[in-house]
C-alpha positions in Angstrom: 121.0 74.8 110.9 121.8 74.4 107.2 120.2 76.7 104.6 120.5 76.7 100.8 120.1 79.9 98.9 119.9 80.9 95.2 121.2 84.3 94.3 120.3 85.5 90.9 122.4 88.7 91.0 125.1 90.5 92.9 122.4 92.5 94.7 120.7 89.2 95.9 124.1 88.1 97.3 124.5 91.3 99.2 121.0 91.1 100.6 121.6 87.5 101.8 124.8 88.7 103.4 123.1 91.7 105.1 120.6 89.3 106.6 123.4 87.1 108.0 125.3 90.1 109.1 122.3 91.3 111.2 122.4 87.9 113.0 126.1 88.0 113.8 127.5 88.7 117.3 130.9 89.6 118.6 133.1 86.5 118.6 131.4 85.0 115.5 133.7 83.6 112.8 132.3 83.2 109.3 134.3 80.8 107.0 133.8 81.6 103.3 134.6 79.0 100.7 134.2 78.8 97.0 135.9 79.3 93.7 137.6 82.5 92.5 134.9 85.0 91.5 132.1 83.2 93.3 131.1 86.2 95.4 133.0 85.9 98.7 134.3 89.5 98.9 130.9 90.8 97.7 129.3 88.8 100.5 131.8 90.4 103.0 130.6 93.9 101.8 127.0 93.0 102.7 127.9 91.6 106.1 130.0 94.7 106.8 127.1 97.0 105.8 124.9 95.1 108.3 127.5 95.8 111.0 127.6 99.5 110.2 130.7 99.6 108.0 130.5 101.2 104.5 130.8 98.6 101.8 133.2 100.9 100.0 135.7 100.3 102.8 135.6 96.5 102.3 137.9 95.2 99.6 139.6 91.9 99.1 142.6 91.9 101.5 144.4 89.4 99.3 147.8 91.1 99.4 147.5 92.5 103.0 145.8 89.3 104.2 144.1 91.0 107.2 142.0 94.2 107.3 140.4 95.4 110.5 137.4 97.7 110.3 136.3 99.8 113.3 132.5 100.0 113.7 129.7 99.4 116.2 130.8 95.8 115.9 134.5 95.5 114.9 135.1 93.5 111.7 138.2 91.5 110.9 138.3 90.6 107.2 140.9 87.9 106.4 141.8 86.5 103.0 144.1 83.4 103.2 144.3 82.9 99.4 148.0 83.7 99.3 149.0 81.6 102.4 150.4 78.1 101.9 148.1 76.7 104.6 147.4 76.4 108.3 151.0 76.4 109.4 151.8 79.7 107.7 148.5 81.1 109.0 149.5 80.1 112.6 152.9 81.9 112.1 151.1 85.2 111.5 148.9 84.9 114.5 145.7 83.5 112.9 144.4 81.9 116.2 144.5 85.3 117.9 142.7 86.9 114.9 140.0 84.2 115.0 139.3 84.8 118.7 138.9 88.6 118.5 136.3 90.7 120.1 134.4 91.5 116.9 133.1 89.5 113.9 135.7 87.7 111.8 135.2 86.9 108.1 137.7 84.4 106.5 137.9 84.1 102.7 139.4 80.9 101.3 138.7 79.4 104.8 139.1 75.8 103.4 142.9 76.4 103.4 143.0 76.8 107.2 140.0 74.5 108.2 141.9 73.0 111.1 142.3 76.4 112.7 138.7 77.4 112.6 136.5 77.3 115.6 134.2 74.2 115.6 131.2 76.5 115.9 132.0 78.9 113.1 129.4 79.8 110.5 130.3 78.2 107.1 129.2 79.8 103.9 130.0 77.9 100.6 129.5 79.5 97.2 129.0 77.6 93.9 128.8 79.4 90.6 125.8 78.2 88.6 125.6 80.7 85.8 126.8 84.2 84.9 125.4 86.0 87.9 123.7 83.0 89.6 125.2 81.5 92.7 124.2 78.7 95.1 125.0 79.7 98.6 125.0 77.2 101.4 125.1 78.5 105.0 125.7 76.2 108.0 125.3 77.9 111.3 124.8 76.8 115.0 121.3 76.4 116.2 120.8 79.7 117.9 117.6 81.7 118.0 119.3 84.6 116.2 119.9 82.4 113.1 116.1 81.6 113.0 115.7 85.4 112.4 118.3 85.2 109.6 116.4 82.3 108.1 113.1 84.3 108.2 114.7 87.5 106.7 116.2 85.6 103.8 113.4 83.1 103.0 112.7 84.5 99.5 116.2 83.3 98.5 116.0 79.9 100.0 115.3 76.9 97.8 111.6 76.2 98.1 111.1 79.6 99.7 
């Protein structure tokens, strides 16, 4: 399933993220790609909120690389911006992090594409104005993602 969304504000981005977060299950990996300032960390806050984690606790783990959040569904938030690539990511145990028991969000996932599970959810951000973002979501065809599509229809192109 591939969906295209238009976000006109940060609150729209969070709402789309909450809808996706409600569809995620333990073991899901979400690969977030896009330019600096495109909304990846903001999106992570929305997903975390849907998983029962306060958005205030979710900040960019750029310097720590990995932040783990306990919650009804554990959340591992990874930011690989400062890593040289997949080899360095492997050296810090990325494969184990990606196969954890909770949901895993990976910012700058394009840097470690070859390590990502083939069935990961891919979210790509494009800046199209001051607060306007185009968000593309590619997800496996599972019934739960139909629910995500229905909950976020007002943000979809043509929706």
